[in-house]
PDB file with SEQRES, HELIX, SHEET and CRYST1 records, atoms N, CA, C and O in Angstrom:
SEQRES   1 A   82  MET THR GLY LEU ARG PRO VAL GLY SER SER SER ALA GLY          
SEQRES   2 A   82  GLY PRO SER ALA SER ARG ALA ALA ASP THR GLU LEU GLU          
SEQRES   3 A   82  ARG VAL ALA LEU ARG TRP ALA GLN LEU PRO VAL ASP ARG          
SEQRES   4 A   82  ALA LEU ARG ALA TYR PRO ALA LEU ARG ARG LEU VAL GLN          
SEQRES   5 A   82  GLU LEU ALA ASP GLU THR ALA ARG VAL THR GLY GLN PRO          
SEQRES   6 A   82  GLN GLU ALA SER PRO THR SER VAL ARG PRO TRP SER SER          
SEQRES   7 A   82  THR SER CYS GLY                                              
HELIX    1 AA1 PRO A   15  GLN A   34  1                                  20    
HELIX    2 AA2 VAL A   37  THR A   62  1                                  26    
HELIX    3 AA3 SER A   78  SER A   80  5                                   3    
CRYST1    1.000    1.000    1.000  90.00  90.00  90.00 P 1           1          
ATOM      1  N   MET A   1      55.745 -40.668 -41.731  1.00  0.00           N  
ATOM      2  CA  MET A   1      55.387 -39.387 -41.197  1.00  0.00           C  
ATOM      3  C   MET A   1      55.196 -38.364 -42.307  1.00  0.00           C  
ATOM      4  O   MET A   1      54.810 -37.229 -42.029  1.00  0.00           O  
ATOM      5  N   THR A   2      55.447 -38.723 -43.514  1.00  0.00           N  
ATOM      6  CA  THR A   2      55.296 -37.782 -44.606  1.00  0.00           C  
ATOM      7  C   THR A   2      53.852 -37.345 -44.718  1.00  0.00           C  
ATOM      8  O   THR A   2      52.926 -38.147 -44.592  1.00  0.00           O  
ATOM      9  N   GLY A   3      53.677 -36.047 -44.959  1.00  0.00           N  
ATOM     10  CA  GLY A   3      52.341 -35.523 -45.169  1.00  0.00           C  
ATOM     11  C   GLY A   3      51.606 -35.137 -43.909  1.00  0.00           C  
ATOM     12  O   GLY A   3      50.444 -34.738 -43.985  1.00  0.00           O  
ATOM     13  N   LEU A   4      52.230 -35.237 -42.762  1.00  0.00           N  
ATOM     14  CA  LEU A   4      51.549 -34.828 -41.539  1.00  0.00           C  
ATOM     15  C   LEU A   4      51.364 -33.330 -41.532  1.00  0.00           C  
ATOM     16  O   LEU A   4      52.269 -32.585 -41.909  1.00  0.00           O  
ATOM     17  N   ARG A   5      50.202 -32.886 -41.108  1.00  0.00           N  
ATOM     18  CA  ARG A   5      49.925 -31.458 -41.007  1.00  0.00           C  
ATOM     19  C   ARG A   5      49.882 -31.106 -39.536  1.00  0.00           C  
ATOM     20  O   ARG A   5      49.285 -31.835 -38.743  1.00  0.00           O  
ATOM     21  N   PRO A   6      50.509 -29.989 -39.153  1.00  0.00           N  
ATOM     22  CA  PRO A   6      50.476 -29.587 -37.750  1.00  0.00           C  
ATOM     23  C   PRO A   6      49.050 -29.434 -37.247  1.00  0.00           C  
ATOM     24  O   PRO A   6      48.156 -29.029 -37.990  1.00  0.00           O  
ATOM     25  N   VAL A   7      48.850 -29.759 -35.990  1.00  0.00           N  
ATOM     26  CA  VAL A   7      47.542 -29.630 -35.364  1.00  0.00           C  
ATOM     27  C   VAL A   7      47.043 -28.207 -35.523  1.00  0.00           C  
ATOM     28  O   VAL A   7      47.769 -27.256 -35.231  1.00  0.00           O  
ATOM     29  N   GLY A   8      45.806 -28.054 -35.986  1.00  0.00           N  
ATOM     30  CA  GLY A   8      45.202 -26.734 -36.092  1.00  0.00           C  
ATOM     31  C   GLY A   8      45.578 -25.966 -37.335  1.00  0.00           C  
ATOM     32  O   GLY A   8      45.122 -24.835 -37.505  1.00  0.00           O  
ATOM     33  N   SER A   9      46.397 -26.531 -38.219  1.00  0.00           N  
ATOM     34  CA  SER A   9      46.757 -25.790 -39.420  1.00  0.00           C  
ATOM     35  C   SER A   9      45.702 -26.017 -40.483  1.00  0.00           C  
ATOM     36  O   SER A   9      44.920 -26.965 -40.420  1.00  0.00           O  
ATOM     37  N   SER A  10      45.696 -25.143 -41.442  1.00  0.00           N  
ATOM     38  CA  SER A  10      44.757 -25.274 -42.541  1.00  0.00           C  
ATOM     39  C   SER A  10      45.534 -25.271 -43.834  1.00  0.00           C  
ATOM     40  O   SER A  10      46.702 -24.884 -43.865  1.00  0.00           O  
ATOM     41  N   SER A  11      44.886 -25.705 -44.905  1.00  0.00           N  
ATOM     42  CA  SER A  11      45.557 -25.695 -46.190  1.00  0.00           C  
ATOM     43  C   SER A  11      45.770 -24.274 -46.678  1.00  0.00           C  
ATOM     44  O   SER A  11      46.575 -24.049 -47.581  1.00  0.00           O  
ATOM     45  N   ALA A  12      45.057 -23.301 -46.093  1.00  0.00           N  
ATOM     46  CA  ALA A  12      45.212 -21.904 -46.484  1.00  0.00           C  
ATOM     47  C   ALA A  12      46.542 -21.342 -46.007  1.00  0.00           C  
ATOM     48  O   ALA A  12      47.047 -20.392 -46.605  1.00  0.00           O  
ATOM     49  N   GLY A  13      47.120 -21.894 -44.961  1.00  0.00           N  
ATOM     50  CA  GLY A  13      48.417 -21.455 -44.464  1.00  0.00           C  
ATOM     51  C   GLY A  13      48.335 -20.140 -43.724  1.00  0.00           C  
ATOM     52  O   GLY A  13      47.339 -19.844 -43.064  1.00  0.00           O  
ATOM     53  N   GLY A  14      49.395 -19.351 -43.838  1.00  0.00           N  
ATOM     54  CA  GLY A  14      49.431 -18.055 -43.175  1.00  0.00           C  
ATOM     55  C   GLY A  14      49.875 -18.155 -41.739  1.00  0.00           C  
ATOM     56  O   GLY A  14      50.398 -19.182 -41.306  1.00  0.00           O  
ATOM     57  N   PRO A  15      49.658 -17.061 -40.989  1.00  0.00           N  
ATOM     58  CA  PRO A  15      50.113 -17.020 -39.588  1.00  0.00           C  
ATOM     59  C   PRO A  15      49.550 -18.142 -38.728  1.00  0.00           C  
ATOM     60  O   PRO A  15      50.237 -18.629 -37.830  1.00  0.00           O  
ATOM     61  N   SER A  16      48.306 -18.565 -38.984  1.00  0.00           N  
ATOM     62  CA  SER A  16      47.745 -19.635 -38.152  1.00  0.00           C  
ATOM     63  C   SER A  16      48.518 -20.936 -38.338  1.00  0.00           C  
ATOM     64  O   SER A  16      48.679 -21.704 -37.389  1.00  0.00           O  
ATOM     65  N   ALA A  17      48.995 -21.188 -39.552  1.00  0.00           N  
ATOM     66  CA  ALA A  17      49.789 -22.394 -39.793  1.00  0.00           C  
ATOM     67  C   ALA A  17      51.129 -22.298 -39.076  1.00  0.00           C  
ATOM     68  O   ALA A  17      51.628 -23.292 -38.547  1.00  0.00           O  
ATOM     69  N   SER A  18      51.710 -21.106 -39.058  1.00  0.00           N  
ATOM     70  CA  SER A  18      52.979 -20.912 -38.356  1.00  0.00           C  
ATOM     71  C   SER A  18      52.802 -21.130 -36.859  1.00  0.00           C  
ATOM     72  O   SER A  18      53.639 -21.769 -36.220  1.00  0.00           O  
ATOM     73  N   ARG A  19      51.724 -20.607 -36.300  1.00  0.00           N  
ATOM     74  CA  ARG A  19      51.449 -20.817 -34.868  1.00  0.00           C  
ATOM     75  C   ARG A  19      51.197 -22.291 -34.592  1.00  0.00           C  
ATOM     76  O   ARG A  19      51.638 -22.821 -33.572  1.00  0.00           O  
ATOM     77  N   ALA A  20      50.487 -22.953 -35.502  1.00  0.00           N  
ATOM     78  CA  ALA A  20      50.219 -24.377 -35.322  1.00  0.00           C  
ATOM     79  C   ALA A  20      51.518 -25.172 -35.342  1.00  0.00           C  
ATOM     80  O   ALA A  20      51.682 -26.116 -34.569  1.00  0.00           O  
ATOM     81  N   ALA A  21      52.442 -24.795 -36.224  1.00  0.00           N  
ATOM     82  CA  ALA A  21      53.732 -25.479 -36.274  1.00  0.00           C  
ATOM     83  C   ALA A  21      54.503 -25.254 -34.982  1.00  0.00           C  
ATOM     84  O   ALA A  21      55.129 -26.178 -34.464  1.00  0.00           O  
ATOM     85  N   ASP A  22      54.463 -24.028 -34.458  1.00  0.00           N  
ATOM     86  CA  ASP A  22      55.126 -23.747 -33.177  1.00  0.00           C  
ATOM     87  C   ASP A  22      54.555 -24.621 -32.068  1.00  0.00           C  
ATOM     88  O   ASP A  22      55.297 -25.181 -31.261  1.00  0.00           O  
ATOM     89  N   THR A  23      53.229 -24.731 -32.036  1.00  0.00           N  
ATOM     90  CA  THR A  23      52.558 -25.552 -31.027  1.00  0.00           C  
ATOM     91  C   THR A  23      52.963 -27.013 -31.168  1.00  0.00           C  
ATOM     92  O   THR A  23      53.229 -27.692 -30.177  1.00  0.00           O  
ATOM     93  N   GLU A  24      53.006 -27.490 -32.409  1.00  0.00           N  
ATOM     94  CA  GLU A  24      53.378 -28.880 -32.652  1.00  0.00           C  
ATOM     95  C   GLU A  24      54.830 -29.136 -32.253  1.00  0.00           C  
ATOM     96  O   GLU A  24      55.136 -30.178 -31.674  1.00  0.00           O  
ATOM     97  N   LEU A  25      55.723 -28.198 -32.555  1.00  0.00           N  
ATOM     98  CA  LEU A  25      57.125 -28.355 -32.159  1.00  0.00           C  
ATOM     99  C   LEU A  25      57.271 -28.396 -30.645  1.00  0.00           C  
ATOM    100  O   LEU A  25      58.064 -29.178 -30.120  1.00  0.00           O  
ATOM    101  N   GLU A  26      56.518 -27.566 -29.940  1.00  0.00           N  
ATOM    102  CA  GLU A  26      56.551 -27.592 -28.472  1.00  0.00           C  
ATOM    103  C   GLU A  26      56.084 -28.941 -27.950  1.00  0.00           C  
ATOM    104  O   GLU A  26      56.684 -29.500 -27.033  1.00  0.00           O  
ATOM    105  N   ARG A  27      55.008 -29.465 -28.538  1.00  0.00           N  
ATOM    106  CA  ARG A  27      54.472 -30.763 -28.124  1.00  0.00           C  
ATOM    107  C   ARG A  27      55.498 -31.868 -28.365  1.00  0.00           C  
ATOM    108  O   ARG A  27      55.717 -32.722 -27.507  1.00  0.00           O  
ATOM    109  N   VAL A  28      56.120 -31.840 -29.537  1.00  0.00           N  
ATOM    110  CA  VAL A  28      57.121 -32.848 -29.877  1.00  0.00           C  
ATOM    111  C   VAL A  28      58.316 -32.759 -28.924  1.00  0.00           C  
ATOM    112  O   VAL A  28      58.810 -33.783 -28.451  1.00  0.00           O  
ATOM    113  N   ALA A  29      58.779 -31.540 -28.644  1.00  0.00           N  
ATOM    114  CA  ALA A  29      59.930 -31.359 -27.744  1.00  0.00           C  
ATOM    115  C   ALA A  29      59.621 -31.872 -26.342  1.00  0.00           C  
ATOM    116  O   ALA A  29      60.464 -32.513 -25.715  1.00  0.00           O  
ATOM    117  N   LEU A  30      58.421 -31.593 -25.851  1.00  0.00           N  
ATOM    118  CA  LEU A  30      58.047 -32.079 -24.520  1.00  0.00           C  
ATOM    119  C   LEU A  30      58.005 -33.602 -24.486  1.00  0.00           C  
ATOM    120  O   LEU A  30      58.487 -34.219 -23.536  1.00  0.00           O  
ATOM    121  N   ARG A  31      57.432 -34.205 -25.518  1.00  0.00           N  
ATOM    122  CA  ARG A  31      57.344 -35.666 -25.571  1.00  0.00           C  
ATOM    123  C   ARG A  31      58.734 -36.283 -25.702  1.00  0.00           C  
ATOM    124  O   ARG A  31      59.045 -37.285 -25.057  1.00  0.00           O  
ATOM    125  N   TRP A  32      59.561 -35.675 -26.540  1.00  0.00           N  
ATOM    126  CA  TRP A  32      60.929 -36.163 -26.745  1.00  0.00           C  
ATOM    127  C   TRP A  32      61.682 -36.208 -25.421  1.00  0.00           C  
ATOM    128  O   TRP A  32      62.398 -37.170 -25.142  1.00  0.00           O  
ATOM    129  N   ALA A  33      61.522 -35.179 -24.614  1.00  0.00           N  
ATOM    130  CA  ALA A  33      62.214 -35.089 -23.329  1.00  0.00           C  
ATOM    131  C   ALA A  33      61.755 -36.173 -22.357  1.00  0.00           C  
ATOM    132  O   ALA A  33      62.479 -36.508 -21.419  1.00  0.00           O  
ATOM    133  N   GLN A  34      60.566 -36.721 -22.570  1.00  0.00           N  
ATOM    134  CA  GLN A  34      60.027 -37.746 -21.673  1.00  0.00           C  
ATOM    135  C   GLN A  34      60.476 -39.157 -22.044  1.00  0.00           C  
ATOM    136  O   GLN A  34      60.354 -40.080 -21.240  1.00  0.00           O  
ATOM    137  N   LEU A  35      60.992 -39.323 -23.252  1.00  0.00           N  
ATOM    138  CA  LEU A  35      61.361 -40.663 -23.705  1.00  0.00           C  
ATOM    139  C   LEU A  35      62.647 -41.148 -23.044  1.00  0.00           C  
ATOM    140  O   LEU A  35      63.575 -40.369 -22.830  1.00  0.00           O  
ATOM    141  N   PRO A  36      62.696 -42.440 -22.722  1.00  0.00           N  
ATOM    142  CA  PRO A  36      63.969 -43.008 -22.286  1.00  0.00           C  
ATOM    143  C   PRO A  36      64.974 -42.883 -23.441  1.00  0.00           C  
ATOM    144  O   PRO A  36      64.577 -42.869 -24.606  1.00  0.00           O  
ATOM    145  N   VAL A  37      66.246 -42.794 -23.130  1.00  0.00           N  
ATOM    146  CA  VAL A  37      67.272 -42.538 -24.140  1.00  0.00           C  
ATOM    147  C   VAL A  37      67.226 -43.547 -25.284  1.00  0.00           C  
ATOM    148  O   VAL A  37      67.316 -43.153 -26.447  1.00  0.00           O  
ATOM    149  N   ASP A  38      67.090 -44.831 -24.985  1.00  0.00           N  
ATOM    150  CA  ASP A  38      67.099 -45.828 -26.056  1.00  0.00           C  
ATOM    151  C   ASP A  38      65.941 -45.618 -27.026  1.00  0.00           C  
ATOM    152  O   ASP A  38      66.120 -45.759 -28.236  1.00  0.00           O  
ATOM    153  N   ARG A  39      64.768 -45.287 -26.519  1.00  0.00           N  
ATOM    154  CA  ARG A  39      63.617 -45.028 -27.399  1.00  0.00           C  
ATOM    155  C   ARG A  39      63.798 -43.725 -28.161  1.00  0.00           C  
ATOM    156  O   ARG A  39      63.421 -43.632 -29.329  1.00  0.00           O  
ATOM    157  N   ALA A  40      64.367 -42.725 -27.517  1.00  0.00           N  
ATOM    158  CA  ALA A  40      64.599 -41.445 -28.188  1.00  0.00           C  
ATOM    159  C   ALA A  40      65.566 -41.630 -29.360  1.00  0.00           C  
ATOM    160  O   ALA A  40      65.355 -41.065 -30.434  1.00  0.00           O  
ATOM    161  N   LEU A  41      66.607 -42.407 -29.160  1.00  0.00           N  
ATOM    162  CA  LEU A  41      67.567 -42.640 -30.233  1.00  0.00           C  
ATOM    163  C   LEU A  41      66.940 -43.402 -31.393  1.00  0.00           C  
ATOM    164  O   LEU A  41      67.214 -43.099 -32.554  1.00  0.00           O  
ATOM    165  N   ARG A  42      66.101 -44.388 -31.087  1.00  0.00           N  
ATOM    166  CA  ARG A  42      65.421 -45.130 -32.154  1.00  0.00           C  
ATOM    167  C   ARG A  42      64.442 -44.239 -32.912  1.00  0.00           C  
ATOM    168  O   ARG A  42      64.248 -44.414 -34.115  1.00  0.00           O  
ATOM    169  N   ALA A  43      63.831 -43.295 -32.225  1.00  0.00           N  
ATOM    170  CA  ALA A  43      62.829 -42.424 -32.847  1.00  0.00           C  
ATOM    171  C   ALA A  43      63.441 -41.236 -33.584  1.00  0.00           C  
ATOM    172  O   ALA A  43      62.734 -40.525 -34.297  1.00  0.00           O  
ATOM    173  N   TYR A  44      64.741 -41.013 -33.422  1.00  0.00           N  
ATOM    174  CA  TYR A  44      65.365 -39.817 -33.981  1.00  0.00           C  
ATOM    175  C   TYR A  44      65.141 -39.628 -35.488  1.00  0.00           C  
ATOM    176  O   TYR A  44      64.803 -38.517 -35.897  1.00  0.00           O  
ATOM    177  N   PRO A  45      65.313 -40.656 -36.334  1.00  0.00           N  
ATOM    178  CA  PRO A  45      65.112 -40.423 -37.772  1.00  0.00           C  
ATOM    179  C   PRO A  45      63.697 -39.917 -38.099  1.00  0.00           C  
ATOM    180  O   PRO A  45      63.533 -39.005 -38.909  1.00  0.00           O  
ATOM    181  N   ALA A  46      62.699 -40.504 -37.477  1.00  0.00           N  
ATOM    182  CA  ALA A  46      61.321 -40.061 -37.722  1.00  0.00           C  
ATOM    183  C   ALA A  46      61.093 -38.662 -37.164  1.00  0.00           C  
ATOM    184  O   ALA A  46      60.395 -37.853 -37.775  1.00  0.00           O  
ATOM    185  N   LEU A  47      61.677 -38.380 -36.014  1.00  0.00           N  
ATOM    186  CA  LEU A  47      61.544 -37.050 -35.420  1.00  0.00           C  
ATOM    187  C   LEU A  47      62.176 -35.998 -36.322  1.00  0.00           C  
ATOM    188  O   LEU A  47      61.594 -34.935 -36.540  1.00  0.00           O  
ATOM    189  N   ARG A  48      63.345 -36.284 -36.839  1.00  0.00           N  
ATOM    190  CA  ARG A  48      64.020 -35.328 -37.711  1.00  0.00           C  
ATOM    191  C   ARG A  48      63.196 -35.055 -38.966  1.00  0.00           C  
ATOM    192  O   ARG A  48      63.094 -33.910 -39.408  1.00  0.00           O  
ATOM    193  N   ARG A  49      62.606 -36.110 -39.544  1.00  0.00           N  
ATOM    194  CA  ARG A  49      61.747 -35.915 -40.723  1.00  0.00           C  
ATOM    195  C   ARG A  49      60.560 -35.028 -40.384  1.00  0.00           C  
ATOM    196  O   ARG A  49      60.211 -34.135 -41.157  1.00  0.00           O  
ATOM    197  N   LEU A  50      59.933 -35.266 -39.231  1.00  0.00           N  
ATOM    198  CA  LEU A  50      58.781 -34.467 -38.816  1.00  0.00           C  
ATOM    199  C   LEU A  50      59.170 -33.005 -38.629  1.00  0.00           C  
ATOM    200  O   LEU A  50      58.466 -32.111 -39.100  1.00  0.00           O  
ATOM    201  N   VAL A  51      60.273 -32.758 -37.953  1.00  0.00           N  
ATOM    202  CA  VAL A  51      60.723 -31.379 -37.729  1.00  0.00           C  
ATOM    203  C   VAL A  51      61.024 -30.700 -39.062  1.00  0.00           C  
ATOM    204  O   VAL A  51      60.700 -29.527 -39.245  1.00  0.00           O  
ATOM    205  N   GLN A  52      61.645 -31.429 -39.995  1.00  0.00           N  
ATOM    206  CA  GLN A  52      61.937 -30.845 -41.309  1.00  0.00           C  
ATOM    207  C   GLN A  52      60.646 -30.527 -42.053  1.00  0.00           C  
ATOM    208  O   GLN A  52      60.543 -29.480 -42.692  1.00  0.00           O  
ATOM    209  N   GLU A  53      59.658 -31.421 -41.978  1.00  0.00           N  
ATOM    210  CA  GLU A  53      58.370 -31.159 -42.625  1.00  0.00           C  
ATOM    211  C   GLU A  53      57.700 -29.927 -42.035  1.00  0.00           C  
ATOM    212  O   GLU A  53      57.146 -29.110 -42.771  1.00  0.00           O  
ATOM    213  N   LEU A  54      57.745 -29.788 -40.722  1.00  0.00           N  
ATOM    214  CA  LEU A  54      57.163 -28.602 -40.085  1.00  0.00           C  
ATOM    215  C   LEU A  54      57.895 -27.336 -40.522  1.00  0.00           C  
ATOM    216  O   LEU A  54      57.265 -26.316 -40.800  1.00  0.00           O  
ATOM    217  N   ALA A  55      59.220 -27.403 -40.582  1.00  0.00           N  
ATOM    218  CA  ALA A  55      60.007 -26.243 -41.013  1.00  0.00           C  
ATOM    219  C   ALA A  55      59.708 -25.897 -42.468  1.00  0.00           C  
ATOM    220  O   ALA A  55      59.550 -24.723 -42.803  1.00  0.00           O  
ATOM    221  N   ASP A  56      59.630 -26.899 -43.329  1.00  0.00           N  
ATOM    222  CA  ASP A  56      59.341 -26.659 -44.745  1.00  0.00           C  
ATOM    223  C   ASP A  56      57.958 -26.053 -44.936  1.00  0.00           C  
ATOM    224  O   ASP A  56      57.789 -25.114 -45.714  1.00  0.00           O  
ATOM    225  N   GLU A  57      56.974 -26.585 -44.230  1.00  0.00           N  
ATOM    226  CA  GLU A  57      55.606 -26.067 -44.344  1.00  0.00           C  
ATOM    227  C   GLU A  57      55.527 -24.629 -43.837  1.00  0.00           C  
ATOM    228  O   GLU A  57      54.875 -23.786 -44.452  1.00  0.00           O  
ATOM    229  N   THR A  58      56.184 -24.355 -42.727  1.00  0.00           N  
ATOM    230  CA  THR A  58      56.180 -22.992 -42.193  1.00  0.00           C  
ATOM    231  C   THR A  58      56.858 -22.039 -43.172  1.00  0.00           C  
ATOM    232  O   THR A  58      56.366 -20.934 -43.400  1.00  0.00           O  
ATOM    233  N   ALA A  59      57.978 -22.455 -43.750  1.00  0.00           N  
ATOM    234  CA  ALA A  59      58.664 -21.616 -44.740  1.00  0.00           C  
ATOM    235  C   ALA A  59      57.760 -21.367 -45.943  1.00  0.00           C  
ATOM    236  O   ALA A  59      57.693 -20.249 -46.452  1.00  0.00           O  
ATOM    237  N   ARG A  60      57.073 -22.399 -46.390  1.00  0.00           N  
ATOM    238  CA  ARG A  60      56.202 -22.268 -47.557  1.00  0.00           C  
ATOM    239  C   ARG A  60      55.091 -21.261 -47.305  1.00  0.00           C  
ATOM    240  O   ARG A  60      54.860 -20.377 -48.130  1.00  0.00           O  
ATOM    241  N   VAL A  61      54.402 -21.383 -46.176  1.00  0.00           N  
ATOM    242  CA  VAL A  61      53.245 -20.512 -45.923  1.00  0.00           C  
ATOM    243  C   VAL A  61      53.642 -19.095 -45.541  1.00  0.00           C  
ATOM    244  O   VAL A  61      52.829 -18.177 -45.644  1.00  0.00           O  
ATOM    245  N   THR A  62      54.876 -18.908 -45.103  1.00  0.00           N  
ATOM    246  CA  THR A  62      55.314 -17.556 -44.745  1.00  0.00           C  
ATOM    247  C   THR A  62      56.174 -16.919 -45.832  1.00  0.00           C  
ATOM    248  O   THR A  62      56.621 -15.782 -45.687  1.00  0.00           O  
ATOM    249  N   GLY A  63      56.405 -17.654 -46.921  1.00  0.00           N  
ATOM    250  CA  GLY A  63      57.178 -17.113 -48.027  1.00  0.00           C  
ATOM    251  C   GLY A  63      58.669 -17.044 -47.777  1.00  0.00           C  
ATOM    252  O   GLY A  63      59.375 -16.288 -48.444  1.00  0.00           O  
ATOM    253  N   GLN A  64      59.158 -17.818 -46.830  1.00  0.00           N  
ATOM    254  CA  GLN A  64      60.585 -17.841 -46.506  1.00  0.00           C  
ATOM    255  C   GLN A  64      61.260 -18.981 -47.265  1.00  0.00           C  
ATOM    256  O   GLN A  64      60.602 -19.953 -47.633  1.00  0.00           O  
ATOM    257  N   PRO A  65      62.572 -18.870 -47.502  1.00  0.00           N  
ATOM    258  CA  PRO A  65      63.270 -19.981 -48.155  1.00  0.00           C  
ATOM    259  C   PRO A  65      63.347 -21.192 -47.223  1.00  0.00           C  
ATOM    260  O   PRO A  65      63.469 -21.052 -46.006  1.00  0.00           O  
ATOM    261  N   GLN A  66      63.274 -22.370 -47.818  1.00  0.00           N  
ATOM    262  CA  GLN A  66      63.401 -23.592 -47.023  1.00  0.00           C  
ATOM    263  C   GLN A  66      64.868 -23.828 -46.704  1.00  0.00           C  
ATOM    264  O   GLN A  66      65.742 -23.622 -47.547  1.00  0.00           O  
ATOM    265  N   GLU A  67      65.126 -24.259 -45.485  1.00  0.00           N  
ATOM    266  CA  GLU A  67      66.482 -24.586 -45.049  1.00  0.00           C  
ATOM    267  C   GLU A  67      66.444 -25.931 -44.347  1.00  0.00           C  
ATOM    268  O   GLU A  67      65.421 -26.324 -43.786  1.00  0.00           O  
ATOM    269  N   ALA A  68      67.560 -26.625 -44.385  1.00  0.00           N  
ATOM    270  CA  ALA A  68      67.646 -27.917 -43.710  1.00  0.00           C  
ATOM    271  C   ALA A  68      67.698 -27.707 -42.204  1.00  0.00           C  
ATOM    272  O   ALA A  68      68.362 -26.795 -41.711  1.00  0.00           O  
ATOM    273  N   SER A  69      66.987 -28.566 -41.485  1.00  0.00           N  
ATOM    274  CA  SER A  69      67.060 -28.512 -40.027  1.00  0.00           C  
ATOM    275  C   SER A  69      68.403 -29.104 -39.595  1.00  0.00           C  
ATOM    276  O   SER A  69      69.017 -29.861 -40.347  1.00  0.00           O  
ATOM    277  N   PRO A  70      68.860 -28.765 -38.394  1.00  0.00           N  
ATOM    278  CA  PRO A  70      70.144 -29.319 -37.919  1.00  0.00           C  
ATOM    279  C   PRO A  70      70.121 -30.839 -37.946  1.00  0.00           C  
ATOM    280  O   PRO A  70      69.099 -31.458 -37.652  1.00  0.00           O  
ATOM    281  N   THR A  71      71.242 -31.431 -38.296  1.00  0.00           N  
ATOM    282  CA  THR A  71      71.298 -32.891 -38.415  1.00  0.00           C  
ATOM    283  C   THR A  71      71.951 -33.564 -37.224  1.00  0.00           C  
ATOM    284  O   THR A  71      71.895 -34.788 -37.102  1.00  0.00           O  
ATOM    285  N   SER A  72      72.560 -32.801 -36.356  1.00  0.00           N  
ATOM    286  CA  SER A  72      73.229 -33.431 -35.223  1.00  0.00           C  
ATOM    287  C   SER A  72      72.419 -33.242 -33.954  1.00  0.00           C  
ATOM    288  O   SER A  72      71.700 -32.257 -33.788  1.00  0.00           O  
ATOM    289  N   VAL A  73      72.554 -34.197 -33.081  1.00  0.00           N  
ATOM    290  CA  VAL A  73      71.901 -34.133 -31.776  1.00  0.00           C  
ATOM    291  C   VAL A  73      73.005 -34.097 -30.743  1.00  0.00           C  
ATOM    292  O   VAL A  73      73.901 -34.941 -30.748  1.00  0.00           O  
ATOM    293  N   ARG A  74      72.941 -33.139 -29.874  1.00  0.00           N  
ATOM    294  CA  ARG A  74      73.938 -33.057 -28.807  1.00  0.00           C  
ATOM    295  C   ARG A  74      73.411 -33.843 -27.614  1.00  0.00           C  
ATOM    296  O   ARG A  74      72.440 -33.429 -26.981  1.00  0.00           O  
ATOM    297  N   PRO A  75      74.034 -34.961 -27.304  1.00  0.00           N  
ATOM    298  CA  PRO A  75      73.548 -35.777 -26.187  1.00  0.00           C  
ATOM    299  C   PRO A  75      73.601 -35.008 -24.867  1.00  0.00           C  
ATOM    300  O   PRO A  75      74.507 -34.210 -24.629  1.00  0.00           O  
ATOM    301  N   TRP A  76      72.646 -35.258 -24.050  1.00  0.00           N  
ATOM    302  CA  TRP A  76      72.583 -34.644 -22.732  1.00  0.00           C  
ATOM    303  C   TRP A  76      72.587 -35.754 -21.706  1.00  0.00           C  
ATOM    304  O   TRP A  76      71.947 -36.790 -21.889  1.00  0.00           O  
ATOM    305  N   SER A  77      73.301 -35.534 -20.644  1.00  0.00           N  
ATOM    306  CA  SER A  77      73.243 -36.475 -19.524  1.00  0.00           C  
ATOM    307  C   SER A  77      73.382 -35.688 -18.239  1.00  0.00           C  
ATOM    308  O   SER A  77      73.896 -34.570 -18.232  1.00  0.00           O  
ATOM    309  N   SER A  78      72.926 -36.274 -17.167  1.00  0.00           N  
ATOM    310  CA  SER A  78      72.996 -35.590 -15.880  1.00  0.00           C  
ATOM    311  C   SER A  78      74.442 -35.356 -15.456  1.00  0.00           C  
ATOM    312  O   SER A  78      74.714 -34.459 -14.658  1.00  0.00           O  
ATOM    313  N   THR A  79      75.370 -36.152 -15.980  1.00  0.00           N  
ATOM    314  CA  THR A  79      76.774 -35.970 -15.618  1.00  0.00           C  
ATOM    315  C   THR A  79      77.421 -34.815 -16.373  1.00  0.00           C  
ATOM    316  O   THR A  79      78.504 -34.365 -15.999  1.00  0.00           O  
ATOM    317  N   SER A  80      76.770 -34.329 -17.435  1.00  0.00           N  
ATOM    318  CA  SER A  80      77.357 -33.234 -18.208  1.00  0.00           C  
ATOM    319  C   SER A  80      76.964 -31.870 -17.666  1.00  0.00           C  
ATOM    320  O   SER A  80      77.335 -30.845 -18.237  1.00  0.00           O  
ATOM    321  N   CYS A  81      76.228 -31.848 -16.585  1.00  0.00           N  
ATOM    322  CA  CYS A  81      75.754 -30.587 -16.005  1.00  0.00           C  
ATOM    323  C   CYS A  81      76.585 -30.217 -14.790  1.00  0.00           C  
ATOM    324  O   CYS A  81      76.139 -30.369 -13.652  1.00  0.00           O  
ATOM    325  N   GLY A  82      77.775 -29.738 -15.032  1.00  0.00           N  
ATOM    326  CA  GLY A  82      78.692 -29.265 -14.005  1.00  0.00           C  
ATOM    327  C   GLY A  82      78.495 -29.827 -12.690  1.00  0.00           C  
ATOM    328  O   GLY A  82      79.224 -29.486 -11.758  1.00  0.00           O  
TER     329      GLY A  82                                                      
END                                                                             
């Protein structure tokens, strides 16, 4: 997954790249929510790398410092909802 560019982003960066990263994160989150748990767990390392790449690229084009994305996943289940 290294080197992936968010949909609609350009090498010029700027606000359009930030919006493209937001759009890509929304797409990834929606797809992630659709995966069966076993597939989601297997895909987690690649997903985390992608999210970190999007965060790093957004930080770069907006002039913000790069920070590590969260490393833990809080499991969700239907039984954990009161």
